[in-house]
VMD Tcl script that builds the backbone (N, CA, C; Angstrom):
set m [mol new atoms 210]
animate dup $m
set s [atomselect $m all]
$s set {name element resname resid chain x y z} {
  {N N UNK 1 A 0.827 -1.190 0.000}
  {CA C UNK 1 A 0.000 0.000 0.000}
  {C C UNK 1 A 0.874 1.257 0.000}
  {N N UNK 2 A 2.010 1.165 0.673}
  {CA C UNK 2 A 2.910 2.310 0.713}
  {C C UNK 2 A 3.420 2.697 -0.660}
  {N N UNK 3 A 3.695 1.702 -1.508}
  {CA C UNK 3 A 4.181 1.985 -2.860}
  {C C UNK 3 A 3.131 2.740 -3.671}
  {N N UNK 4 A 1.875 2.402 -3.495}
  {CA C UNK 4 A 0.805 3.081 -4.227}
  {C C UNK 4 A 0.682 4.532 -3.755}
  {N N UNK 5 A 0.782 4.748 -2.448}
  {CA C UNK 5 A 0.684 6.111 -1.913}
  {C C UNK 5 A 1.833 6.977 -2.429}
  {N N UNK 6 A 3.042 6.434 -2.413}
  {CA C UNK 6 A 4.195 7.188 -2.922}
  {C C UNK 6 A 4.021 7.490 -4.404}
  {N N UNK 7 A 3.575 6.495 -5.178}
  {CA C UNK 7 A 3.357 6.697 -6.609}
  {C C UNK 7 A 2.297 7.766 -6.847}
  {N N UNK 8 A 1.227 7.729 -6.079}
  {CA C UNK 8 A 0.109 8.661 -6.254}
  {C C UNK 8 A 0.541 10.100 -5.989}
  {N N UNK 9 A 1.500 10.307 -5.076}
  {CA C UNK 9 A 1.918 11.646 -4.682}
  {C C UNK 9 A 2.954 12.270 -5.611}
  {N N UNK 10 A 3.512 11.506 -6.537}
  {CA C UNK 10 A 4.549 12.070 -7.400}
  {C C UNK 10 A 3.946 13.091 -8.360}
  {N N UNK 11 A 4.771 14.061 -8.716}
  {CA C UNK 11 A 4.319 15.122 -9.620}
  {C C UNK 11 A 3.960 14.557 -10.993}
  {N N UNK 12 A 4.682 13.537 -11.422}
  {CA C UNK 12 A 4.423 12.932 -12.729}
  {C C UNK 12 A 3.032 12.307 -12.776}
  {N N UNK 13 A 2.666 11.591 -11.732}
  {CA C UNK 13 A 1.347 10.962 -11.687}
  {C C UNK 13 A 0.252 12.012 -11.609}
  {N N UNK 14 A 0.451 13.020 -10.785}
  {CA C UNK 14 A -0.550 14.077 -10.678}
  {C C UNK 14 A -0.738 14.804 -12.000}
  {N N UNK 15 A 0.341 14.976 -12.747}
  {CA C UNK 15 A 0.246 15.627 -14.055}
  {C C UNK 15 A -0.573 14.775 -15.022}
  {N N UNK 16 A -0.358 13.449 -15.001}
  {CA C UNK 16 A -1.099 12.571 -15.908}
  {C C UNK 16 A -2.566 12.439 -15.522}
  {N N UNK 17 A -2.864 12.605 -14.257}
  {CA C UNK 17 A -4.251 12.455 -13.824}
  {C C UNK 17 A -5.038 13.750 -13.919}
  {N N UNK 18 A -4.406 14.808 -14.375}
  {CA C UNK 18 A -5.160 16.015 -14.698}
  {C C UNK 18 A -5.233 17.040 -13.608}
  {N N UNK 19 A -4.200 17.242 -12.855}
  {CA C UNK 19 A -4.208 18.298 -11.848}
  {C C UNK 19 A -3.827 19.637 -12.457}
  {N N UNK 20 A -4.265 19.871 -13.653}
  {CA C UNK 20 A -4.030 21.136 -14.322}
  {C C UNK 20 A -5.375 21.821 -14.527}
  {N N UNK 21 A -5.365 22.921 -15.198}
  {CA C UNK 21 A -6.583 23.705 -15.427}
  {C C UNK 21 A -7.624 22.890 -16.187}
  {N N UNK 22 A -8.797 22.737 -15.598}
  {CA C UNK 22 A -9.936 22.026 -16.192}
  {C C UNK 22 A -9.580 20.622 -16.661}
  {N N UNK 23 A -8.709 19.955 -15.929}
  {CA C UNK 23 A -8.318 18.568 -16.198}
  {C C UNK 23 A -7.727 18.361 -17.587}
  {N N UNK 24 A -7.097 19.364 -18.118}
  {CA C UNK 24 A -6.397 19.204 -19.399}
  {C C UNK 24 A -5.234 18.253 -19.206}
  {N N UNK 25 A -5.020 17.417 -20.168}
  {CA C UNK 25 A -3.876 16.522 -20.126}
  {C C UNK 25 A -4.101 15.242 -19.345}
  {N N UNK 26 A -5.358 14.876 -19.103}
  {CA C UNK 26 A -5.592 13.612 -18.404}
  {C C UNK 26 A -5.149 12.461 -19.275}
  {N N UNK 27 A -4.429 11.536 -18.675}
  {CA C UNK 27 A -3.940 10.360 -19.387}
  {C C UNK 27 A -4.104 9.147 -18.478}
  {N N UNK 28 A -5.231 8.483 -18.598}
  {CA C UNK 28 A -5.480 7.323 -17.749}
  {C C UNK 28 A -4.689 6.107 -18.208}
  {N N UNK 29 A -4.044 6.192 -19.350}
  {CA C UNK 29 A -3.154 5.127 -19.793}
  {C C UNK 29 A -1.990 4.962 -18.826}
  {N N UNK 30 A -1.577 6.069 -18.230}
  {CA C UNK 30 A -0.501 5.999 -17.238}
  {C C UNK 30 A -0.937 5.165 -16.041}
  {N N UNK 31 A -2.175 5.312 -15.637}
  {CA C UNK 31 A -2.690 4.523 -14.510}
  {C C UNK 31 A -2.764 3.049 -14.888}
  {N N UNK 32 A -3.243 2.769 -16.080}
  {CA C UNK 32 A -3.419 1.380 -16.494}
  {C C UNK 32 A -2.089 0.652 -16.690}
  {N N UNK 33 A -1.047 1.382 -17.052}
  {CA C UNK 33 A 0.243 0.725 -17.268}
  {C C UNK 33 A 1.131 0.757 -16.026}
  {N N UNK 34 A 1.104 1.852 -15.273}
  {CA C UNK 34 A 2.009 1.978 -14.138}
  {C C UNK 34 A 1.479 1.350 -12.866}
  {N N UNK 35 A 0.189 1.422 -12.625}
  {CA C UNK 35 A -0.361 0.933 -11.358}
  {C C UNK 35 A -0.115 -0.556 -11.138}
  {N N UNK 36 A -0.281 -1.424 -12.136}
  {CA C UNK 36 A 0.055 -2.834 -11.903}
  {C C UNK 36 A 1.531 -3.035 -11.554}
  {N N UNK 37 A 2.405 -2.254 -12.166}
  {CA C UNK 37 A 3.825 -2.360 -11.841}
  {C C UNK 37 A 4.107 -1.884 -10.421}
  {N N UNK 38 A 3.397 -0.868 -9.988}
  {CA C UNK 38 A 3.557 -0.374 -8.617}
  {C C UNK 38 A 3.081 -1.431 -7.625}
  {N N UNK 39 A 1.945 -2.054 -7.899}
  {CA C UNK 39 A 1.456 -3.139 -7.029}
  {C C UNK 39 A 2.461 -4.280 -6.975}
  {N N UNK 40 A 2.994 -4.646 -8.123}
  {CA C UNK 40 A 3.962 -5.736 -8.186}
  {C C UNK 40 A 5.222 -5.395 -7.403}
  {N N UNK 41 A 5.726 -4.201 -7.593}
  {CA C UNK 41 A 6.924 -3.783 -6.853}
  {C C UNK 41 A 6.648 -3.733 -5.358}
  {N N UNK 42 A 5.470 -3.278 -4.971}
  {CA C UNK 42 A 5.113 -3.224 -3.556}
  {C C UNK 42 A 4.993 -4.594 -2.930}
  {N N UNK 43 A 4.730 -5.617 -3.723}
  {CA C UNK 43 A 4.633 -6.976 -3.199}
  {C C UNK 43 A 5.962 -7.719 -3.280}
  {N N UNK 44 A 6.715 -7.496 -4.334}
  {CA C UNK 44 A 7.942 -8.258 -4.575}
  {C C UNK 44 A 9.117 -7.745 -3.744}
  {N N UNK 45 A 9.290 -6.448 -3.677}
  {CA C UNK 45 A 10.457 -5.890 -2.975}
  {C C UNK 45 A 10.498 -6.307 -1.513}
  {N N UNK 46 A 9.425 -6.171 -0.739}
  {CA C UNK 46 A 9.500 -6.631 0.659}
  {C C UNK 46 A 9.764 -8.131 0.781}
  {N N UNK 47 A 9.200 -8.928 -0.106}
  {CA C UNK 47 A 9.423 -10.373 -0.052}
  {C C UNK 47 A 10.882 -10.715 -0.347}
  {N N UNK 48 A 11.476 -10.028 -1.305}
  {CA C UNK 48 A 12.883 -10.274 -1.629}
  {C C UNK 48 A 13.782 -9.849 -0.478}
  {N N UNK 49 A 13.500 -8.703 0.124}
  {CA C UNK 49 A 14.300 -8.240 1.260}
  {C C UNK 49 A 14.186 -9.212 2.424}
  {N N UNK 50 A 12.981 -9.685 2.720}
  {CA C UNK 50 A 12.784 -10.649 3.806}
  {C C UNK 50 A 13.524 -11.952 3.498}
  {N N UNK 51 A 13.400 -12.438 2.272}
  {CA C UNK 51 A 14.079 -13.674 1.891}
  {C C UNK 51 A 15.589 -13.553 1.969}
  {N N UNK 52 A 16.123 -12.434 1.532}
  {CA C UNK 52 A 17.562 -12.212 1.603}
  {C C UNK 52 A 18.028 -12.164 3.059}
  {N N UNK 53 A 17.261 -11.499 3.912}
  {CA C UNK 53 A 17.597 -11.453 5.335}
  {C C UNK 53 A 17.561 -12.830 5.976}
  {N N UNK 54 A 16.545 -13.606 5.654}
  {CA C UNK 54 A 16.439 -14.961 6.205}
  {C C UNK 54 A 17.592 -15.832 5.717}
  {N N UNK 55 A 17.957 -15.697 4.460}
  {CA C UNK 55 A 19.068 -16.473 3.904}
  {C C UNK 55 A 20.380 -16.105 4.585}
  {N N UNK 56 A 20.616 -14.807 4.768}
  {CA C UNK 56 A 21.849 -14.365 5.411}
  {C C UNK 56 A 21.920 -14.815 6.872}
  {N N UNK 57 A 20.807 -14.743 7.585}
  {CA C UNK 57 A 20.793 -15.208 8.974}
  {C C UNK 57 A 21.022 -16.715 9.060}
  {N N UNK 58 A 20.410 -17.464 8.158}
  {CA C UNK 58 A 20.610 -18.913 8.142}
  {C C UNK 58 A 22.041 -19.274 7.816}
  {N N UNK 59 A 22.620 -18.545 6.902}
  {CA C UNK 59 A 24.025 -18.784 6.538}
  {C C UNK 59 A 24.947 -18.471 7.718}
  {N N UNK 60 A 24.658 -17.391 8.420}
  {CA C UNK 60 A 25.467 -17.000 9.580}
  {C C UNK 60 A 25.357 -18.048 10.691}
  {N N UNK 61 A 24.169 -18.549 10.918}
  {CA C UNK 61 A 23.971 -19.563 11.962}
  {C C UNK 61 A 24.688 -20.861 11.614}
  {N N UNK 62 A 24.679 -21.236 10.330}
  {CA C UNK 62 A 25.393 -22.453 9.919}
  {C C UNK 62 A 26.891 -22.302 10.138}
  {N N UNK 63 A 27.417 -21.124 9.855}
  {CA C UNK 63 A 28.842 -20.891 10.052}
  {C C UNK 63 A 29.203 -20.939 11.536}
  {N N UNK 64 A 28.358 -20.369 12.380}
  {CA C UNK 64 A 28.627 -20.366 13.823}
  {C C UNK 64 A 28.550 -21.781 14.387}
  {N N UNK 65 A 27.579 -22.568 13.924}
  {CA C UNK 65 A 27.447 -23.924 14.461}
  {C C UNK 65 A 28.591 -24.823 13.969}
  {N N UNK 66 A 29.092 -24.587 12.772}
  {CA C UNK 66 A 30.213 -25.406 12.277}
  {C C UNK 66 A 31.502 -25.056 13.027}
  {N N UNK 67 A 31.632 -23.853 13.519}
  {CA C UNK 67 A 32.809 -23.480 14.299}
  {C C UNK 67 A 32.814 -24.172 15.659}
  {N N UNK 68 A 31.651 -24.353 16.247}
  {CA C UNK 68 A 31.567 -24.990 17.555}
  {C C UNK 68 A 31.823 -26.495 17.476}
  {N N UNK 69 A 31.493 -27.110 16.343}
  {CA C UNK 69 A 31.681 -28.547 16.185}
  {C C UNK 69 A 33.107 -28.911 15.805}
  {N N UNK 70 A 33.895 -27.975 15.363}
  {CA C UNK 70 A 35.263 -28.285 14.920}
  {C C UNK 70 A 36.235 -28.402 16.057}
}
mol reanalyze $m
mol bondsrecalc $m
mol representation Tube
mol addrep $m
């Protein structure tokens, strides 16, 4: 949800959605093409960061346990 809020607040998005005089320049194509990518990035990035953190912690624990057994 945070990714959508950040995307919505950008000047580029506001320009495409018609925040000009009498809604001149509205381009809903920007919403149809960018919004799915924003949703995808908002779902994928946290999952990748969590997975990378879990992998690094697991790797660190394996190294520590192998030192104690040697």
